[in-house]
Backbone as JSON, one array per atom type, in Angstrom:
{
  "sequence": "XXXXXXXXXXXXXXXXXXXXXXXXXXXXXXXXXXXXXXXXXXXXXXXXXXXXXXXXXXXXXXXXXXXXXXXXXXXXXXXXXXXXXXXXXXXXXXXXXXXXXXXXXXXXXXXXXXXXXXXXXXXXXXXXXXXXXXXXXXXXXXXXXXXXXXXXXXXXXXXXXXXXXXXXXXXXXXXXXXXXXXXXXXXXXXXXXXXXXXXXXXXXXXXXXXXXXXXXXXXXXXXXXXXXXXXXXXXXXXXXXXXXXXXXXXXXXX",
  "N": [[5.28, 7.46, -0.28], [4.99, 8.89, -3.66], [2.6, 7.79, -6.44], [3.27, 6.02, -9.19], [2.94, 4.3, -12.13], [2.76, 1.41, -13.42], [4.09, -1.91, -15.09], [1.16, -4.2, -15.47], [1.64, -6.63, -15.45], [3.1, -7.98, -14.91], [2.35, -7.83, -12.88], [0.87, -10.6, -10.71], [-0.87, -10.48, -8.09], [-2.45, -7.93, -6.0], [-2.21, -5.89, -2.77], [-4.47, -5.03, -1.48], [-5.07, -2.45, 2.12], [-7.21, -2.59, 3.83], [-9.89, -0.17, 5.67], [-11.46, -1.6, 8.05], [-14.64, -0.9, 10.05], [-17.39, 0.06, 12.67], [-18.81, 2.91, 13.05], [-18.63, 3.02, 15.74], [-15.95, 2.08, 16.88], [-12.58, 1.16, 17.73], [-12.13, 0.26, 14.6], [-10.25, -1.34, 11.79], [-6.97, -1.61, 9.78], [-7.27, -3.78, 7.14], [-5.32, -6.4, 5.35], [-6.19, -7.85, 2.75], [-5.35, -9.22, -0.64], [-5.39, -9.85, -4.13], [-6.25, -10.62, -6.81], [-4.45, -9.16, -9.78], [-5.91, -8.44, -12.97], [-5.33, -7.01, -16.1], [-6.43, -3.25, -16.92], [-8.5, -3.43, -14.7], [-9.78, -1.19, -11.96], [-9.76, 0.54, -8.41], [-12.29, -0.12, -7.82], [-13.39, -2.51, -8.74], [-11.7, -3.4, -7.67], [-12.45, -3.35, -4.92], [-14.51, -4.83, -5.25], [-13.9, -7.73, -5.68], [-12.72, -8.42, -3.09], [-15.33, -8.7, -2.16], [-17.09, -10.51, -3.02], [-15.09, -12.74, -3.16], [-14.21, -12.73, -0.76], [-14.75, -11.5, 1.15], [-17.88, -10.87, 2.08], [-19.49, -8.68, 3.35], [-18.47, -6.32, 3.91], [-18.59, -3.01, 3.54], [-20.0, -1.01, 1.04], [-19.87, 1.61, -0.88], [-21.36, 2.61, -4.11], [-21.95, 3.71, -6.82], [-22.33, 4.0, -10.6], [-20.45, 3.24, -11.98], [-18.85, 5.0, -13.62], [-17.9, 7.08, -13.34], [-19.45, 8.96, -12.56], [-21.54, 9.13, -10.88], [-20.74, 9.87, -8.46], [-20.83, 8.19, -6.14], [-18.8, 6.64, -5.36], [-16.69, 7.63, -3.91], [-13.5, 7.12, -1.98], [-10.68, 7.63, -0.02], [-7.64, 6.73, -1.45], [-4.93, 4.89, -0.75], [-4.22, 7.94, 0.83], [-5.24, 9.87, -0.43], [-7.93, 11.65, -1.33], [-10.8, 9.5, -3.45], [-12.17, 8.87, -6.83], [-13.39, 5.44, -6.38], [-13.4, 4.1, -8.15], [-12.53, 4.69, -11.01], [-9.78, 4.92, -10.24], [-6.57, 4.19, -11.71], [-5.4, 0.32, -10.94], [-2.93, 0.08, -11.67], [-1.67, 2.62, -12.14], [-0.57, 2.93, -9.54], [2.08, 2.14, -7.03], [2.64, -1.18, -7.16], [4.01, -2.37, -5.72], [3.46, -2.39, -3.16], [1.43, -2.44, -0.05], [-1.89, -0.76, -1.84], [-3.65, 1.44, 0.03], [-7.51, 1.54, 1.53], [-9.78, 4.22, 2.3], [-12.5, 5.28, 4.67], [-14.45, 8.55, 3.65], [-12.51, 11.13, 5.59], [-13.69, 13.2, 6.64], [-16.41, 12.8, 7.22], [-18.86, 11.65, 9.67], [-18.27, 7.99, 10.42], [-20.05, 5.57, 8.76], [-19.92, 2.94, 8.3], [-17.24, 0.81, 6.7], [-16.06, 1.89, 4.48], [-17.94, 3.33, 3.27], [-19.27, 6.58, 4.5], [-21.21, 9.32, 6.05], [-22.57, 10.96, 4.55], [-24.92, 13.04, 4.24], [-24.83, 15.75, 5.95], [-24.52, 17.71, 3.93], [-26.5, 17.78, 2.59], [-27.64, 19.17, 4.03], [-26.17, 21.24, 3.46], [-27.52, 22.67, 1.18], [-29.8, 23.11, 1.47], [-29.95, 25.7, 2.26], [-29.48, 27.35, 0.31], [-30.7, 29.71, -1.78], [-33.44, 29.13, -4.31], [-32.8, 29.04, -7.94], [-34.17, 32.68, -8.64], [-35.43, 34.31, -11.19], [-34.76, 37.54, -13.0], [-37.41, 40.19, -12.65], [-38.93, 40.89, -15.49], [-36.38, 41.03, -16.58], [-35.11, 40.16, -20.12], [-35.1, 37.09, -21.83], [-32.43, 35.93, -22.63], [-29.28, 34.74, -23.39], [-26.0, 35.17, -23.99], [-23.37, 33.16, -25.41], [-21.54, 33.21, -24.08], [-21.7, 33.78, -21.42], [-23.27, 31.56, -21.21], [-21.21, 29.27, -20.57], [-19.85, 30.04, -18.12], [-21.23, 29.37, -15.95], [-21.85, 26.84, -17.27], [-19.2, 25.45, -16.84], [-19.48, 24.96, -13.98], [-21.61, 23.33, -13.38], [-21.13, 20.83, -14.12], [-20.15, 18.83, -12.12], [-21.0, 16.16, -9.81], [-21.26, 15.75, -7.12], [-19.4, 14.46, -5.71], [-18.48, 15.08, -3.08], [-15.69, 15.08, -2.42], [-13.69, 17.18, -2.96], [-15.27, 18.0, -0.62], [-13.92, 16.28, 1.83], [-11.21, 17.13, 0.81], [-11.27, 19.47, 1.64], [-8.72, 21.55, 3.76], [-10.74, 22.94, 6.05], [-12.5, 21.57, 6.95], [-12.12, 19.35, 7.11], [-10.05, 19.18, 8.75], [-10.36, 21.68, 11.05], [-13.26, 20.6, 11.34], [-15.49, 22.27, 10.95], [-18.02, 21.98, 10.75], [-20.26, 23.61, 10.97], [-19.89, 25.98, 10.87], [-19.14, 26.84, 8.29], [-19.73, 25.94, 4.72], [-18.26, 25.1, 2.61], [-16.59, 23.79, -0.78], [-17.94, 22.72, -2.72], [-20.57, 23.45, -1.9], [-19.9, 26.67, -2.71], [-19.4, 26.46, -5.27], [-21.97, 25.8, -6.09], [-23.27, 28.16, -5.17], [-21.96, 30.04, -6.94], [-22.45, 29.5, -9.44], [-25.13, 29.46, -10.15], [-25.15, 32.84, -8.73], [-23.23, 33.92, -11.32], [-25.55, 33.54, -13.02], [-26.78, 35.09, -15.99], [-29.3, 36.16, -15.55], [-30.69, 35.59, -12.78], [-31.62, 37.57, -9.64], [-30.99, 37.44, -7.35], [-29.17, 37.6, -4.33], [-26.59, 36.65, -2.99], [-24.17, 36.6, -1.33], [-24.92, 38.09, 1.48], [-25.44, 35.39, 3.18], [-23.2, 33.49, 2.3], [-20.97, 34.9, 3.98], [-21.78, 35.65, 6.43], [-22.91, 33.24, 6.92], [-22.26, 30.28, 5.49], [-19.1, 30.77, 5.82], [-17.49, 31.2, 4.17], [-15.11, 33.37, 4.11], [-13.33, 32.06, 5.29], [-11.96, 29.98, 3.77], [-8.91, 29.81, 2.4], [-8.05, 29.45, -0.02], [-5.69, 27.46, -0.83], [-6.73, 24.95, -3.14], [-6.62, 22.96, -2.71], [-8.55, 21.36, -3.02], [-9.46, 21.97, -6.22], [-7.57, 20.51, -7.13], [-8.11, 17.72, -6.77], [-10.62, 17.64, -7.41], [-12.72, 15.04, -9.87], [-14.45, 16.32, -12.37], [-12.79, 18.54, -12.79], [-13.76, 20.64, -12.24], [-13.04, 24.17, -12.13], [-12.09, 24.94, -9.23], [-11.17, 26.75, -7.09], [-9.81, 29.43, -8.75], [-12.62, 30.04, -10.34], [-14.85, 30.28, -9.09], [-14.28, 30.37, -6.4], [-12.67, 32.64, -5.34], [-14.05, 34.84, -7.22], [-15.98, 34.82, -5.2], [-15.2, 35.59, -3.17], [-14.48, 38.27, -4.09], [-16.93, 39.27, -4.56], [-18.12, 39.21, -1.92], [-16.53, 40.82, -0.68], [-16.68, 43.68, -2.54], [-18.99, 44.53, -1.18], [-19.39, 44.33, 1.04], [-16.71, 45.56, 2.58], [-16.19, 46.78, 0.56], [-15.51, 50.38, 0.85], [-16.81, 52.57, -0.4], [-19.02, 51.38, -0.55], [-20.09, 50.73, 2.13], [-19.85, 53.4, 3.3], [-22.23, 54.3, 1.92], [-24.47, 52.71, 2.73], [-24.53, 53.65, 5.4], [-25.74, 55.71, 5.02], [-28.19, 54.95, 3.91], [-29.19, 53.65, 6.56], [-28.7, 50.67, 6.52]],
  "CA": [[6.06, 7.27, -1.87], [4.62, 8.84, -4.47], [1.84, 7.08, -7.49], [3.98, 5.17, -10.36], [2.27, 3.52, -13.35], [3.58, 0.15, -13.14], [3.28, -2.75, -15.93], [0.87, -4.83, -14.18], [1.19, -7.79, -16.56], [4.4, -8.39, -14.14], [2.03, -8.64, -11.04], [-1.11, -11.65, -10.52], [-1.81, -9.67, -7.21], [-2.32, -6.73, -5.14], [-2.53, -6.53, -1.69], [-5.75, -3.78, -0.69], [-5.18, -2.59, 2.82], [-8.57, -1.65, 3.39], [-10.57, 0.1, 6.36], [-12.84, -2.21, 8.37], [-15.44, -0.67, 11.43], [-17.31, 1.49, 12.56], [-18.95, 4.39, 14.55], [-18.94, 2.65, 17.73], [-14.33, 2.72, 17.31], [-11.89, 0.34, 17.01], [-11.45, -0.38, 13.57], [-8.62, -1.26, 11.54], [-6.76, -1.69, 8.3], [-7.24, -5.64, 7.06], [-4.87, -6.35, 4.33], [-6.19, -8.53, 1.15], [-5.31, -10.84, -1.71], [-6.82, -9.44, -4.93], [-5.76, -10.86, -8.64], [-4.58, -8.02, -10.86], [-6.48, -7.53, -14.5], [-5.81, -5.71, -16.95], [-7.46, -2.89, -17.06], [-8.93, -2.74, -13.49], [-9.54, -0.32, -11.01], [-9.96, -0.24, -7.39], [-13.58, -0.12, -7.0], [-13.08, -3.7, -8.89], [-10.64, -4.93, -6.8], [-12.95, -3.65, -3.85], [-16.17, -5.74, -5.55], [-13.88, -8.82, -5.63], [-13.14, -8.63, -1.95], [-16.99, -8.77, -1.99], [-17.68, -11.95, -3.74], [-14.83, -14.32, -2.65], [-13.52, -13.04, 0.73], [-15.55, -10.19, 2.5], [-19.2, -10.39, 1.36], [-19.99, -7.85, 4.49], [-17.44, -5.07, 3.69], [-19.25, -1.92, 3.38], [-19.04, -0.04, -0.2], [-21.12, 2.89, -1.28], [-21.23, 2.34, -5.37], [-23.74, 2.82, -8.01], [-22.64, 3.75, -12.05], [-18.85, 3.23, -11.89], [-18.78, 4.98, -15.08], [-16.98, 8.4, -12.37], [-20.49, 10.07, -12.75], [-22.46, 9.22, -10.03], [-20.19, 10.4, -6.97], [-21.05, 7.72, -5.15], [-17.55, 5.15, -4.78], [-15.26, 8.14, -2.99], [-13.09, 6.72, -1.37], [-9.17, 7.87, 0.36], [-6.35, 5.86, -1.39], [-3.12, 5.63, -0.51], [-4.58, 8.52, 1.66], [-5.63, 11.39, -1.36], [-10.03, 11.84, -1.85], [-10.73, 9.67, -5.43], [-13.21, 8.12, -7.06], [-12.63, 4.21, -6.6], [-14.31, 3.97, -10.12], [-11.86, 5.96, -11.64], [-8.56, 4.94, -9.59], [-7.08, 2.28, -12.28], [-4.64, -0.05, -10.35], [-2.15, 0.6, -12.85], [-1.45, 4.29, -12.22], [-0.56, 3.19, -8.26], [2.56, 0.89, -6.98], [1.46, -1.99, -6.57], [4.91, -3.73, -5.06], [3.28, -2.34, -1.6], [-0.66, -2.01, 0.03], [-2.62, -0.35, -1.49], [-4.7, 1.88, 0.92], [-8.21, 2.11, 1.21], [-10.28, 4.28, 4.11], [-13.27, 6.23, 3.9], [-13.58, 10.47, 3.49], [-11.83, 11.62, 6.89], [-14.5, 14.25, 7.04], [-17.82, 12.88, 7.89], [-18.94, 10.52, 10.68], [-18.36, 6.9, 9.66], [-21.32, 4.44, 9.1], [-19.2, 1.06, 8.36], [-16.82, 0.27, 6.0], [-15.87, 2.69, 3.1], [-19.07, 4.31, 3.83], [-19.19, 8.23, 5.45], [-22.75, 10.36, 6.32], [-22.54, 12.83, 3.97], [-26.13, 13.61, 4.64], [-24.8, 17.14, 6.49], [-23.73, 17.98, 2.8], [-27.84, 18.2, 1.87], [-28.96, 20.27, 5.51], [-25.9, 22.99, 3.39], [-27.86, 22.51, 0.38], [-30.97, 24.15, 1.94], [-29.75, 26.87, 2.72], [-29.21, 28.07, -0.34], [-32.37, 30.56, -2.33], [-33.35, 29.06, -4.93], [-32.67, 30.35, -9.35], [-34.99, 33.42, -9.29], [-35.4, 35.39, -12.48], [-35.21, 39.16, -11.91], [-38.24, 40.49, -12.72], [-38.86, 41.68, -16.09], [-35.78, 40.77, -18.01], [-35.3, 39.32, -21.51], [-34.54, 35.66, -20.92], [-31.17, 36.07, -23.75], [-27.29, 34.55, -23.31], [-24.99, 34.68, -24.89], [-22.96, 31.77, -25.06], [-20.33, 33.29, -22.64], [-22.51, 33.22, -20.5], [-23.51, 29.43, -20.66], [-20.05, 28.95, -20.99], [-19.04, 29.89, -17.48], [-22.14, 28.79, -15.45], [-21.57, 25.42, -17.56], [-18.85, 24.09, -15.97], [-19.93, 24.74, -12.64], [-23.06, 22.37, -13.83], [-20.26, 19.46, -13.74], [-20.12, 18.9, -10.39], [-21.26, 15.12, -9.92], [-21.34, 15.37, -6.03], [-18.89, 13.12, -4.39], [-18.15, 15.3, -1.67], [-14.21, 15.06, -2.61], [-13.52, 18.25, -2.5], [-15.44, 18.28, 1.03], [-13.15, 15.56, 2.55], [-9.67, 17.23, 0.95], [-10.57, 20.97, 2.26], [-9.02, 21.33, 5.69], [-11.52, 23.62, 7.08], [-13.42, 20.75, 7.34], [-11.29, 17.68, 7.28], [-8.68, 18.91, 9.78], [-10.75, 21.65, 11.5], [-14.0, 19.73, 11.64], [-16.5, 23.88, 11.69], [-19.1, 21.98, 9.43], [-21.48, 24.48, 11.43], [-19.13, 27.55, 10.09], [-19.14, 26.38, 6.85], [-20.84, 25.52, 3.69], [-17.8, 23.9, 1.6], [-16.17, 24.45, -2.21], [-18.97, 22.1, -3.43], [-21.5, 24.33, -1.94], [-19.61, 27.56, -3.11], [-19.18, 25.94, -6.96], [-23.42, 25.62, -6.64], [-23.76, 28.9, -5.15], [-21.39, 30.55, -8.14], [-23.9, 28.66, -10.42], [-26.52, 30.77, -9.16], [-24.73, 34.11, -8.91], [-22.89, 34.35, -12.12], [-26.26, 33.27, -13.8], [-27.38, 36.51, -16.19], [-30.76, 36.64, -15.29], [-30.8, 35.7, -11.61], [-31.95, 38.36, -9.0], [-31.79, 37.22, -5.52], [-27.79, 38.04, -3.38], [-26.03, 35.31, -1.63], [-23.45, 37.54, -0.35], [-25.15, 37.79, 3.11], [-25.86, 33.76, 3.5], [-21.85, 33.3, 2.3], [-20.35, 36.06, 4.53], [-22.45, 35.2, 7.64], [-23.6, 31.68, 7.73], [-21.08, 29.08, 5.3], [-18.17, 30.83, 5.84], [-16.43, 32.25, 2.48], [-13.71, 33.93, 4.53], [-12.44, 31.13, 5.8], [-11.03, 29.38, 2.3], [-7.55, 29.99, 2.24], [-7.65, 28.93, -1.79], [-4.92, 26.44, -1.81], [-6.54, 25.25, -4.07], [-6.19, 21.56, -3.01], [-10.13, 21.48, -3.92], [-9.57, 21.52, -7.48], [-6.75, 19.06, -7.35], [-8.86, 16.15, -6.82], [-12.02, 17.25, -8.85], [-12.86, 14.4, -11.0], [-14.38, 16.88, -12.9], [-11.46, 19.31, -13.22], [-13.62, 22.81, -11.85], [-11.74, 24.99, -11.43], [-13.15, 25.2, -7.82], [-10.69, 28.02, -6.42], [-9.89, 30.15, -9.6], [-13.21, 30.39, -10.92], [-15.55, 29.84, -7.95], [-14.43, 30.92, -5.1], [-12.08, 33.93, -5.72], [-14.85, 34.97, -7.91], [-17.37, 35.02, -4.64], [-14.92, 36.18, -2.53], [-14.86, 38.96, -4.29], [-18.49, 39.58, -4.6], [-18.43, 39.94, -0.29], [-15.96, 42.57, -0.5], [-17.25, 45.01, -2.95], [-20.31, 44.03, -0.75], [-19.26, 44.5, 2.55], [-15.66, 45.75, 3.37], [-15.96, 48.61, 0.13], [-15.53, 51.82, 1.93], [-17.6, 53.95, -0.94], [-20.01, 50.92, -0.6], [-19.82, 51.09, 3.54], [-20.84, 55.13, 3.41], [-23.96, 54.21, 0.95], [-24.95, 51.31, 3.64], [-24.23, 53.83, 6.3], [-26.08, 56.52, 4.5], [-28.98, 53.97, 3.77], [-29.51, 52.85, 7.54], [-28.31, 49.33, 6.35]],
  "C": [[4.5, 7.99, -2.97], [3.8, 8.23, -5.84], [2.91, 7.0, -8.4], [2.83, 4.63, -10.93], [3.66, 2.47, -12.99], [3.08, -1.27, -13.76], [2.8, -3.4, -15.17], [0.59, -6.55, -14.43], [2.15, -8.53, -15.86], [3.42, -9.19, -12.82], [0.86, -9.58, -11.22], [-1.34, -10.98, -9.55], [-1.59, -8.53, -6.84], [-2.39, -7.21, -3.94], [-3.56, -4.66, -0.9], [-5.82, -3.7, 0.67], [-6.82, -1.76, 2.69], [-9.33, -1.14, 4.64], [-11.78, -0.82, 6.85], [-13.41, -2.02, 9.9], [-16.36, -0.24, 11.16], [-18.26, 2.96, 13.55], [-18.9, 4.5, 15.91], [-16.82, 2.57, 17.85], [-14.26, 1.59, 16.88], [-11.76, -0.63, 15.54], [-10.22, -0.34, 12.89], [-8.98, -1.14, 10.57], [-6.93, -3.2, 8.35], [-6.9, -5.71, 5.4], [-6.15, -7.6, 3.68], [-5.99, -8.06, -0.4], [-6.17, -10.25, -3.01], [-6.08, -10.07, -5.95], [-5.97, -9.75, -9.23], [-5.15, -8.68, -12.4], [-6.27, -6.87, -15.21], [-6.87, -4.55, -17.11], [-9.07, -2.44, -15.43], [-8.28, -1.51, -12.48], [-9.6, -0.19, -9.9], [-11.27, -0.35, -6.55], [-13.41, -1.54, -7.74], [-12.82, -4.29, -7.81], [-12.29, -4.79, -4.8], [-14.58, -4.79, -3.99], [-14.73, -7.04, -5.78], [-13.94, -9.04, -4.19], [-14.6, -8.97, -0.98], [-17.12, -10.02, -1.91], [-17.1, -13.01, -3.88], [-13.94, -14.17, -1.2], [-14.29, -12.51, 1.52], [-16.83, -10.1, 2.47], [-19.76, -9.35, 2.4], [-19.2, -6.61, 4.29], [-18.66, -4.26, 2.79], [-18.78, -0.74, 2.41], [-20.11, 0.68, -1.26], [-20.53, 2.89, -3.24], [-22.44, 2.7, -5.87], [-23.48, 2.41, -9.55], [-21.53, 3.12, -12.76], [-18.21, 3.31, -13.28], [-18.12, 7.05, -14.1], [-18.54, 9.41, -12.93], [-21.31, 9.95, -12.06], [-22.01, 10.32, -8.33], [-20.29, 9.65, -5.95], [-19.96, 6.9, -4.2], [-16.88, 6.34, -4.0], [-15.48, 7.61, -2.19], [-11.56, 7.35, -0.44], [-8.37, 6.42, -0.76], [-5.52, 6.38, -1.55], [-3.03, 6.84, -0.25], [-4.99, 9.69, 1.13], [-7.34, 10.62, -2.08], [-9.89, 11.3, -3.75], [-11.83, 9.11, -5.07], [-12.26, 6.96, -7.45], [-12.63, 3.48, -8.17], [-13.25, 4.43, -11.17], [-10.17, 5.88, -11.65], [-7.86, 3.73, -10.5], [-5.57, 1.86, -11.56], [-2.61, 0.28, -10.8], [-1.48, 1.96, -12.79], [-1.08, 4.15, -10.0], [0.66, 2.04, -7.95], [2.42, 0.23, -6.2], [2.47, -3.56, -5.95], [4.08, -3.32, -3.62], [1.42, -1.95, -1.26], [-0.91, -0.84, 0.15], [-3.75, -0.07, -0.54], [-5.96, 2.54, 1.41], [-9.02, 2.57, 1.87], [-11.26, 5.23, 3.6], [-13.48, 7.63, 4.05], [-14.09, 10.2, 4.73], [-13.25, 12.78, 7.12], [-15.53, 14.78, 6.81], [-18.14, 11.75, 8.45], [-19.49, 9.26, 9.53], [-19.51, 6.18, 9.66], [-21.1, 2.82, 9.35], [-17.81, 0.9, 6.82], [-15.66, 1.56, 5.82], [-16.54, 3.75, 2.99], [-19.6, 5.93, 4.29], [-20.51, 8.83, 5.33], [-22.24, 10.81, 5.79], [-24.0, 13.96, 4.27], [-25.46, 15.54, 5.16], [-24.97, 17.6, 5.17], [-25.81, 18.51, 2.31], [-28.27, 19.1, 2.85], [-28.24, 21.27, 4.81], [-27.11, 23.42, 2.5], [-28.88, 23.45, 0.6], [-30.78, 24.65, 1.89], [-29.59, 28.04, 1.48], [-30.15, 28.45, -1.51], [-31.5, 29.42, -3.68], [-33.11, 29.79, -6.6], [-34.02, 31.24, -9.37], [-34.21, 34.07, -10.53], [-35.37, 36.99, -11.94], [-36.83, 39.67, -12.9], [-38.2, 41.36, -14.25], [-37.66, 41.59, -17.8], [-35.17, 39.95, -18.84], [-34.28, 38.19, -21.37], [-33.56, 35.54, -23.43], [-30.29, 36.14, -23.26], [-27.11, 34.68, -24.45], [-23.98, 33.55, -24.43], [-21.97, 31.59, -23.96], [-20.6, 33.08, -21.57], [-22.68, 31.79, -20.0], [-22.32, 28.92, -20.25], [-19.46, 28.5, -19.45], [-19.8, 29.23, -16.3], [-21.7, 27.21, -15.73], [-20.71, 24.34, -17.28], [-18.97, 23.45, -14.21], [-21.15, 23.45, -12.34], [-22.6, 21.35, -14.11], [-20.45, 18.41, -12.23], [-20.99, 17.52, -9.87], [-21.76, 14.83, -8.12], [-20.31, 14.32, -5.25], [-18.42, 13.78, -3.87], [-16.35, 15.13, -1.67], [-13.54, 15.88, -2.61], [-13.9, 18.89, -1.45], [-14.02, 18.03, 1.59], [-11.9, 16.35, 2.36], [-10.18, 18.79, 2.06], [-10.62, 21.15, 3.69], [-9.76, 22.79, 6.61], [-12.47, 22.88, 7.99], [-13.01, 19.01, 7.68], [-10.36, 17.21, 9.27], [-9.34, 20.22, 11.0], [-12.27, 21.33, 12.09], [-14.96, 21.35, 11.98], [-17.16, 23.08, 10.24], [-20.58, 22.72, 10.07], [-20.74, 25.91, 10.61], [-19.33, 27.6, 8.56], [-18.86, 25.04, 5.48], [-19.4, 24.46, 2.99], [-17.25, 24.49, 0.2], [-17.26, 23.62, -3.06], [-20.11, 22.83, -3.29], [-21.14, 26.39, -2.5], [-19.41, 27.29, -4.55], [-21.06, 26.22, -7.04], [-23.92, 27.18, -6.43], [-23.27, 30.3, -6.6], [-22.06, 30.41, -9.29], [-24.23, 29.83, -11.03], [-26.43, 31.91, -9.55], [-24.46, 34.44, -9.68], [-23.77, 33.89, -13.11], [-26.73, 34.43, -14.31], [-28.29, 36.66, -15.69], [-31.18, 36.57, -14.02], [-29.84, 36.77, -10.56], [-31.83, 38.02, -7.72], [-29.27, 37.08, -5.93], [-27.24, 36.91, -2.88], [-24.31, 35.44, -0.91], [-23.33, 37.49, 1.39], [-24.71, 36.47, 4.13], [-23.57, 33.14, 3.0], [-21.06, 33.79, 3.27], [-20.67, 35.36, 5.71], [-22.85, 33.91, 8.4], [-22.53, 30.87, 7.29], [-19.81, 29.65, 5.53], [-17.35, 31.59, 4.94], [-15.01, 32.09, 3.44], [-12.48, 32.69, 4.93], [-12.04, 30.32, 4.97], [-9.38, 30.01, 2.32], [-6.73, 29.77, 0.95], [-5.97, 28.29, -1.88], [-5.02, 25.8, -2.41], [-6.74, 23.32, -4.07], [-8.19, 20.74, -3.2], [-10.34, 21.41, -5.29], [-9.09, 20.77, -7.41], [-7.58, 17.95, -7.39], [-9.82, 15.79, -7.01], [-11.83, 15.69, -9.83], [-13.13, 15.41, -12.75], [-14.22, 17.84, -14.23], [-12.27, 20.33, -13.28], [-12.58, 23.23, -11.02], [-12.57, 25.48, -10.34], [-12.56, 26.88, -7.52], [-10.66, 29.18, -7.54], [-11.35, 30.8, -10.14], [-14.42, 30.45, -10.47], [-15.97, 30.39, -6.94], [-13.58, 32.15, -4.97], [-13.07, 34.92, -6.61], [-16.48, 36.07, -6.67], [-16.47, 35.78, -3.33], [-14.56, 38.0, -2.48], [-15.98, 40.45, -4.13], [-18.81, 40.07, -3.01], [-17.59, 41.03, -0.45], [-16.33, 43.52, -0.99], [-18.29, 44.97, -2.54], [-20.41, 44.79, 0.6], [-17.79, 44.88, 3.16], [-15.38, 47.29, 2.24], [-15.75, 49.28, 0.89], [-16.83, 52.87, 1.13], [-19.13, 52.83, -0.47], [-21.12, 50.7, 1.21], [-20.58, 52.72, 3.5], [-22.34, 54.55, 2.83], [-24.45, 52.92, 2.0], [-25.02, 52.66, 5.37], [-25.5, 55.36, 6.28], [-27.48, 56.31, 5.16], [-29.47, 53.61, 4.66], [-29.19, 51.23, 7.16], [-27.87, 48.55, 6.58]]
}
């Protein structure tokens, strides 16, 4: 059933069906009744469970302002920030399911091990300005890369991506978050490093079939597919699959 807004003033409590368990297996959802107050978000309800019913419930969070990305979880099967998911935007006449990110190993309860993402990040060459370049930028250049810098590394896009979530290709695929980071570098007018070989050979850009599910869950509303992934695909195609460039490389012996 799709989410629907409800008048929470008519409902005095909600049922949260929270996953409990660890990496050893045997985990299961547990139901908790939580009092509802105006303006509550799912993270508030989880804190209520910690404070009054189950103090050992493991929940990762930090800022509660939608800017740290720490409180990522799956609410009613959809990757979300629990601090931005209001209870009055969910159907409270049925249990609200809360589970950890599926694409990453479980640590405990709602906490997943996202350390793999930082290993991918280390593979990406940092910004390196071209020699002798004039450090002058136009506003359109700033606007183009500024969108990508809004990323809060919540990893919701990584979690919803079928290549990681359903096929588990963590060794062959970097994921949308890091395609965004590479786009931020590649599209910087002063950067002088090419990362297309990395995209093709190590980060598996070609595995993305541009379903736009990553863009749909991004809390910062970054147009991941249209503005980052597709332009990067075009760069890889131009460099490695364009017949003219293939001939040039053959002549050069590259």
